[in-house]
C-alpha positions as CSV (number, residue, x, y, z in Angstrom):
1,M,-1.8,4.4,-21.2
2,N,1.9,3.6,-20.7
3,I,2.3,3.0,-16.5
4,R,5.8,2.0,-15.2
5,L,6.6,1.6,-11.6
6,I,10.0,1.2,-10.2
7,Y,10.8,-0.4,-6.8
8,F,13.0,-2.3,-5.3
9,D,12.5,-6.1,-5.8
10,A,10.7,-6.8,-2.5
11,P,6.9,-8.0,-1.6
12,F,6.8,-5.2,0.8
13,W,3.3,-3.0,0.8
14,R,4.5,-0.4,0.4
15,A,4.5,-1.3,-3.5
16,E,3.6,-4.6,-3.1
17,T,-0.5,-3.1,-2.9
18,S,0.1,-1.3,-6.5
19,R,1.4,-4.3,-8.4
20,I,-1.1,-6.3,-7.0
21,A,-3.7,-4.6,-7.1
22,L,-2.6,-3.5,-11.4
23,H,-2.3,-7.3,-11.8
24,L,-5.5,-7.9,-10.2
25,G,-7.3,-5.6,-12.5
26,E,-5.5,-6.8,-15.7
27,V,-3.7,-3.7,-16.5
28,S,-0.6,-4.1,-18.4
29,F,1.8,-2.4,-16.2
30,K,6.3,-2.5,-16.2
31,D,7.0,-3.9,-12.8
32,E,10.9,-2.0,-12.8
33,R,13.6,-3.2,-10.0
34,V,16.1,-1.7,-9.4
35,S,19.4,-2.7,-7.0
36,R,20.2,-0.4,-4.7
37,D,23.4,0.5,-6.7
38,E,20.5,1.6,-9.0
39,F,18.5,3.4,-6.6
40,R,21.2,5.1,-5.7
41,E,22.0,6.3,-9.5
42,L,18.1,7.2,-9.5
43,E,18.5,9.3,-5.7
44,T,21.6,11.3,-7.4
45,S,20.1,11.7,-10.6
46,G,17.0,14.3,-9.3
47,K,14.2,11.3,-11.0
48,L,13.1,10.7,-7.6
49,P,10.8,13.3,-6.0
50,Y,11.4,12.7,-2.4
51,G,14.7,10.8,-3.4
52,Q,13.2,7.7,-2.8
53,L,10.6,4.9,-4.2
54,P,8.4,3.4,-5.1
55,I,7.5,6.3,-7.9
56,L,5.5,5.5,-10.8
57,Q,5.1,6.7,-14.6
58,V,2.6,7.2,-16.2
59,D,2.8,8.1,-20.1
60,G,5.8,10.2,-18.9
61,A,4.5,12.0,-15.5
62,V,6.3,10.8,-12.4
63,I,3.1,9.9,-9.3
64,A,5.1,9.6,-6.2
65,Q,4.2,8.6,-2.5
66,S,3.5,4.7,-2.3
67,L,-0.1,6.0,-1.2
68,A,-1.0,8.3,-4.0
69,I,0.6,5.1,-6.2
70,A,-1.7,2.8,-3.8
71,R,-4.7,4.8,-4.9
72,F,-4.1,5.8,-8.2
73,C,-4.0,2.1,-9.1
74,G,-6.7,1.8,-6.9
75,R,-9.0,4.2,-9.3
76,V,-7.6,1.9,-12.7
77,S,-7.7,-1.4,-11.9
78,G,-11.6,-1.9,-9.9
79,L,-9.9,-1.6,-6.7
80,Y,-10.8,1.7,-4.5
81,P,-14.7,2.9,-4.5
82,I,-14.5,6.2,-6.5
83,E,-18.3,6.0,-6.5
84,N,-19.1,6.4,-2.2
85,A,-16.9,8.8,-1.3
86,V,-17.5,7.6,2.6
87,H,-16.1,4.0,1.4
88,A,-13.0,5.8,-0.1
89,A,-12.4,7.4,2.9
90,R,-12.7,4.3,5.0
91,V,-9.7,3.3,2.8
92,D,-8.2,5.8,2.9
93,E,-8.2,5.5,7.0
94,I,-6.7,2.3,6.2
95,L,-3.7,2.8,4.1
96,D,-3.0,5.5,6.7
97,T,-3.4,3.3,9.4
98,A,-0.6,0.8,7.5
99,A,2.0,3.7,7.7
100,Q,1.8,3.7,10.6
101,I,2.2,0.9,11.7
102,T,5.2,0.7,9.7
103,E,6.3,4.0,11.4
104,L,6.1,2.6,14.7
105,L,8.2,0.0,14.0
106,H,11.4,1.3,12.3
107,P,12.9,2.8,14.9
108,S,14.1,-0.3,16.0
109,M,14.8,-1.2,12.3
110,R,17.6,1.8,12.8
111,E,18.9,0.9,16.3
112,K,22.5,-0.6,15.9
113,D,22.7,-1.3,18.9
114,M,21.5,-4.7,19.2
115,D,20.5,-4.8,23.2
116,K,18.5,-1.3,22.8
117,R,17.1,-3.1,19.5
118,A,15.9,-6.0,21.4
119,V,14.8,-3.7,24.5
120,M,12.7,-2.1,22.1
121,R,11.1,-5.0,20.2
122,Q,10.2,-6.3,23.1
123,E,8.3,-3.2,23.4
124,L,6.5,-3.4,20.0
125,A,5.9,-7.2,20.5
126,T,3.9,-7.1,23.8
127,E,2.6,-3.8,23.8
128,T,2.6,-1.6,20.8
129,M,1.6,-3.8,17.7
130,P,-1.2,-5.4,19.7
131,R,-2.4,-2.7,20.3
132,W,-2.3,-1.4,16.8
133,L,-3.4,-4.6,15.6
134,G,-6.2,-4.4,17.6
135,F,-7.6,-1.3,15.8
136,L,-7.0,-3.0,12.7
137,E,-9.5,-6.5,14.1
138,N,-11.6,-3.5,15.6
139,R,-12.3,-2.2,11.4
140,L,-13.1,-5.1,10.2
141,P,-16.3,-6.2,9.8
142,S,-18.8,-8.0,12.4
143,N,-20.2,-10.3,10.1
144,G,-18.7,-9.9,7.1
145,E,-18.5,-13.6,4.5
146,T,-15.5,-12.1,3.0
147,N,-14.3,-10.0,6.3
148,Y,-12.8,-7.5,4.1
149,F,-12.1,-4.2,5.7
150,L,-14.9,-2.9,2.9
151,D,-17.8,-5.8,3.7
152,G,-17.9,-7.6,0.7
153,Q,-15.3,-6.0,-1.8
154,L,-12.1,-6.2,-2.0
155,T,-9.4,-3.0,-2.1
156,I,-6.3,-1.8,-2.0
157,A,-7.1,-1.1,1.6
158,D,-6.9,-5.2,1.9
159,L,-4.3,-5.8,-0.2
160,A,-2.1,-3.2,2.3
161,I,-3.2,-5.1,5.5
162,W,-2.3,-8.1,3.8
163,R,1.0,-6.9,3.1
164,L,1.6,-5.8,6.5
165,T,0.5,-8.3,8.5
166,G,2.7,-10.8,6.5
167,W,5.7,-9.1,7.0
168,I,5.1,-8.6,10.8
169,S,4.1,-12.2,11.3
170,G,6.6,-13.2,8.9
171,G,9.5,-13.8,11.0
172,H,12.0,-10.9,9.2
173,L,11.8,-8.7,12.3
174,D,13.8,-10.5,15.5
175,G,11.8,-10.7,17.9
176,I,8.5,-10.1,16.8
177,P,6.9,-13.3,17.2
178,T,5.5,-15.4,14.3
179,D,1.8,-15.8,16.2
180,I,1.8,-12.9,16.5
181,L,-1.7,-12.1,15.0
182,D,-3.3,-15.3,16.5
183,G,-4.7,-13.0,19.7
184,H,-6.7,-11.1,17.0
185,P,-8.6,-13.9,15.1
186,K,-10.4,-11.7,12.8
187,L,-7.8,-10.2,11.4
188,N,-6.1,-13.5,11.0
189,I,-8.6,-14.4,9.1
190,H,-8.5,-11.5,7.1
191,F,-4.4,-12.6,5.8
192,Q,-5.6,-16.1,5.3
193,S,-8.5,-14.6,3.0
194,I,-6.2,-12.6,0.8
195,D,-3.1,-15.1,1.0
196,Q,-5.6,-17.8,-0.3
197,H,-7.1,-15.1,-3.2
198,S,-6.5,-17.2,-6.5
199,G,-6.0,-13.5,-8.0
200,V,-2.9,-12.8,-5.3
201,H,-1.3,-16.3,-5.1
202,R,-0.6,-16.2,-8.8
203,W,1.5,-13.8,-8.8
204,M,3.1,-14.3,-5.2
205,S,4.4,-17.6,-6.6
206,Q,7.2,-15.6,-8.5
207,Y,8.0,-14.9,-4.9
208,S,8.8,-19.6,-4.2
């Protein structure tokens, strides 16, 4: 199987989830990272089904939309629970939540007026993000040793939330405090657990 994953050179969860899943599953793939100029060329060429990245090419067939790509990569890498429909639905739920949280942040990212952006980020930091991070906290098992969303089983849901929370708390968003996970101890432990995973650490070392 010839797999080619195309995205920007950034560890954002929408593509990094799939990259790391393939890496952990030892699935051979071409990790193609494009510049903004190259993206614009792809956009005008009509090769992007929805005018956006990431896209995945599998033996020439194109798969678009980050969650569909993540589920495919999860299946071929063994990080998506295909044998249990309830577990698969739980993974899908967490992926959808990651997308929803990202959309909640987008208006402030598009706002050009810095004063208005500051007000938006204040609300995000004090109300919106704590609320949604709390939802995720409540979906983690209460007594699991590994603190994965599926107790004892690493899945693409864990990779997505790890990258999402790393982005939110990583100082990349002005006005969002870097200690925002401190009020969510299980989610904080989850982040640390994935961050210290040996395979994940090897992959992420390329960004250092």
